[in-house]
N, C-alpha and C positions, 0 to 999 in steps of 0.2 A: 504493500500500500504506500502511495506517495503522500508525504506529509507536506502540506502547502499552507503558507501564511499569505493571506490576501490583505493588501493594504490599499485603501481608498485615500487619496491625498486631499480630498475635500470632505465636506460633511455628508453624512448618509441621509440626505433629504430626498423625498420622493421625486423621481424623474432622472433623466440623463444618465450619467455614469453609474450612479448608485443602483438604478433600476437594472442596468445591464449586469452588474456584478451579482445582484440577487437573482436575476433570471437564470444565470449560469449555475449559481449555487443550488437552486431548486432542482435543476435537471441533471447535474453531474452524478455519476455513480458513487455513492458513499462507501461501497465495498472496496473500491480501488483508489479513491482520493479523499483524504481527510483534510478538509478545509478549516482553518482557523482564521480569525479576523482581528485586525487592529482597528479600533475606533478612535480617531484622533480629535473628534469634535462631536457635535450633536448627531443623534441618530433617530430617525422617525420610529415611532412605536411599532408600526407595522413590520418594519424590518427587524426590529429587536424581537418581536414575537415569532417571526420566522426562524431566526437563529435559535431561540429557546426551544421552539417546537421540534427542532432537529438535533437538539443537544450539542450545538456547535460551541466551541470555546471562542471567547472573544476577550480582548484586552483593551482597556481604556488608557490611552497615552495621549495627553494633550499636545498638539502640534503648534498652534498659533501663539499661545501665551509664552511658551519657552521652548523654541526650536532646538536649542542646545541640549536641554534636558531630554527632550523627545528623542533626539538622535542617540544619546547614550542609553536611554531606557530601551529603545528599539534594538540597538545592537546587542544589549544584554539578553533580551528576550530571544532573539534569533540564535545567539550563541548557546544559550541554555537549552532550547528546545530542539536544536539540530534539525531544522527544516530541510527537506529535499529541494524545495522550491520556494522562493519569495516572489509573489506576483503583485506588481505595483501598478495601479491604475492612475494615470495622471495626464496632464495637459502641457507640461513644460519641463525644462531641465531642473526645475526646483525639486523634481523627484530624485535628484542626486542626494538629497538628505536621506532618503530611504535606501537608495542603491548603495551608498557608501556605508550605511549602517549594516546592510546585508553582507557586503563584502568583508567588512571588519568583523562581522559576526560569523564569518567562515561558511557562508552559504555558497554552494557551487553554481546554482542556477538562479540567476537574478533576472527576472522578466520585467520589462517595462511595457505597458499596454497603453498606446497613445490614443486619446479620444478626441483630439481637437486639432485645428489647423493654425492656431495662433494663441497668444496669451496676453494677459493684462500687464505683464512685467517683462518686456522684451530685453531690457538691459541685464536684469538678474538672470534671465534665461541664457543670455550670451556668456555672462561671467561664469556660470556654473557648468557650462557645456563640457569643459575638459574633465571635471570630476564625474560628470554623468557618463561620458564615453569610456572613461577608465573603469567604471564599476558595473555598467550594464552589459550583460553578455547574451541576453535573449531578447528578441524584439517582436511585439505584436502591435498591429494597428487596426482600427475599425474601418479604415478606408485608405486608399492610395494617398490622398492628400494629407491625411493625419500622419501616415507613416513617413512621408517625405519631409513634413514639417519637423517631426521629432528626431528622426534618425538620419536625415540627409541621404547620403549615398550608400549607407550601410543596409544590408539585406534585412527584410522583415517579413513576417507572415501576416496576411490579412484574415482576420476573423470578424465577420460582420456582427454588429449589434443585433442580435436575433430576438425573435418574439415567439410566444405561444400563439400561433396564428388563429387557432380555433376560438380564442377568447374574443376576437374582434368581429362581432356580429351585430348588425344594426338591430336595435330593440325599440319598437314603436311605443311600448308602454313606458320605457325610460324617457323616450323623446317627449311624450305628453307630460310626464311627471316633472321633468326639469324645466320645460318651457312654461308650465303652469307656475312653478316656483318663481320664475323670472317675470311672470305676467306678460308673456309674449303671445301675440295674437297668431291665429292660424296662418295668415298670409304675410307675417313679418319674417324677414330674412335674418337669420342669426349668423353673424360672422364670428368664427371661433379661432382661438389660439390657446395653446398649452405650453407653458415654459416659465422659467425663472424670470423675475423682474430684474434684469441687469443690462449692462451695455450690449452684451452679445445678442440678446433676443430682440432688441430694437422696437420696444413697445411704442415709442413715440411715433413711428411711422404708422402703426396700427391706428392710433388716435387720429392722425392726419387723414387717413383713409376714411375713417368713420365721420370725421368732421365734414369732409368734402361731400360724402354721400348724403349726409343728413341736412347740412346747411345749403350747399350749392345745388345738389341734385334733388333735394326733397324726397329722398327714398325712405321707404319704411324698413329700416334695418336696426338691429341691435348687435352690439359688440360684446362677446362673452370671453373674458380673460380668466383662464384657469392657472393658478400658481401664486407664489409669493416671492419675496425677495427684496433686496436693498433699494430698488428703484420704485417700489410700489406706491409710496406716498407721493413721490414726485409725479408719477403718471396720473394719480388721482387729481392732483393739483392742475395738471395739464388739461385734463378733461373739463375742470371747472372754468378754466380760462376761455374755453369755447362754448360753455354752457350746454354741454352734452352729457353731463354726468348721469342724467336720468336714462340715457340710452346705452350706458356701458355697465355691464354686470361684472363685478370683481368676485369671482367664485371661490378663491382660495385654493388650497390643495385638496386633492381627492384621490382615493384609490380606484374609484370607478371611472376610469378613463373612457371605456367604451360607452358608458352611460351618458356622460356629459357630451361626448362626441355625437351621440345619437340625436342630441338636441340641436346640433349645428347644421347649417346648410352649405357652408363653404369654409374651408380652413385656410388661414393666411399665416405664412411663416417667413417674415422679412429679416432674417438674422443677418448681422454684420459679418459673422463668420460661423462655420460649423465644421466639425470633423466628419460628421455624417448627418445627423438630424433624424433620429429614430422616430420622433413623434410625427414627422411628416409621413412616414411609412404607416404608422398607426392610423392616421387620418384617412389615408387612401384605402387601407384595409376595411375601414368603417364605411366605405362608399362615399367619402367626401371629396368633391372636386377641390383641388388645392392649388394655391399660388405661393411660390417661395421666391426668395431672392436668388440671384445667380451665385451668391456666396455659398449656397448650399450645394453639395456635390450632386451632380445629375444622376448618379446611380440610385438616388432615392426615388426616382420616377418609376412607379410600378403600375401606373394606369395612364391612358391617353388624356385623362382629365386632370393632369398635373402640369402647371405652367411655371416657367421661371422668368422673372423680370429683374432687370438691372436696378440696383439701388439708386443710380443716378437718374432713372426715368422720372418723368413728370408725375405728380401725384394723380393726375387725371387718368394716366395709363393704368396705374395700380387700381384706382377706384372703379374704373369702367370694367376692367377684367374681373374684379371681385363681384360686382353687381350682376354682370352677365352670367357668371358661373353660379352665383347664388340663386338667381331666378330659375335657371335651368334645373338646379338641384331641387328646388322647392316643388317642381312639377314631377320629379322622379320619386314616386311614392315608395318604391322599394329600397331606395338609397343603395343601389347596387352598381358597381363598376366592374369592367373586365380587368382582371389583374394579370400581371406578367412578371417574370423574373423573381418569383417568390422564394425559390429554393435558397437563395443567398441570405434570406431573413428568417428562415425556418429554424427554430431553436434546436430541433432534433438533428438537423444537418450540421449546424455550427458547433453544437456541443461535442459532436464526434470529432470535429477538427481540433477543438480545444483539448480533448482527452488525448488525441494523437500527439499534439504538441507537448503535453505534459509527459507522455510516455517516452518521447525522444530525449528528455532531459535525464542524463546519467546520474 
C-alpha cells in the first residue's frame, strides 16, 4: 500500500482545487492508497465530515500566520511518518515551502499538481523558482496551460479535473424551488455564475453585463452569484452604484451545485485567468449554454452551446451573447445539450490515470 500525504496550499473551501482533491479522495482505492491530509487553514465542514467518514488522518498546521513554523512542522511530520509520496496541490512556486519540507523530510516522491495559469504574487513566484525546481521531482497539471505555467519546459502529466458525471442532471423540481426562493418569474432569464469572489473570477464584468441588460436593454433578467470571498462586499457595493441590487441574488456557498444550476438559464464565466475552469464543464453538463472569456482554456468546451469572448470586447458583445443564449435556453424545457469529449472529465477515467501515476513512483 502506498502511503500518501496530500497537501492543499490554500484553504479547503468548497469549489476549485479543494473540490478536485476531495473528488479524487472519494474515488481512489483505499486498499492500495492510504491518503492523509495536511490542513493549513480553514476547512469546510462538508469536507471534514468526508474525511471523518472514511477515517482519514489529517493534521492541522497553520501556513499563513507563521510560514517558518509551518515549514519545520511539515518537515517533521513527513520525516516521522515516512510517506511514499507527498502530493502538493498549488498554483505557484510558493509551493516550494512544501516541496523543500518534503525533500528535507526525506520523501523520495514529491509531486506538485498545478491548477492555474498565473498567480497573484509573480515576483515571489520568480524568486522561489530555483528552490521549487530543486525539490520537485514529479509533475502533474490539470491542463496544458497550467503545466507550462508551473513547470516551463520540464515534462509533466496531464490529469484533468474530473467529475462524477452522473451527478449532473437537470432537476425541474430544484429549478422551481430555487427560482421561487429568488422570487423569479417564469419568463425571467437567470444569468448564473459559481466561483470565489476574487480578482481571478472577474465579478465586476458580470455586474456590467447585468447593468447593460437591465438599464440599457430593459431585459427581464436576474443575476445569480453563487460563492463567497474577499471581493464580495465590494461587488455588492458595485451593484448599489447602478441601483440593480434588487436584480442580483448573492446565494453564498452550497453543496448543491446541480440544484442551483438547474435554476439558471445561461452560465457566464468571465475569468481573468484559469488553469482549467471545472465549473464551466459542470454548467454544460447541466445543459446550460455558457459564455466564458478567452482566458479560459478551450478544452472546457464540451457542447456547441459554449462560446468564448475576449475580455477586451465591448460590453454590448458580452451582453447580447448572454441574452441571446438565455432566451434560447428558456425555451429549451428539457435543458439538454449534446455533449462531447466527456471521457477526459470522467472521474473513473482520470482516477485510473492518477493511480497509475502513483504506482510509477518507486
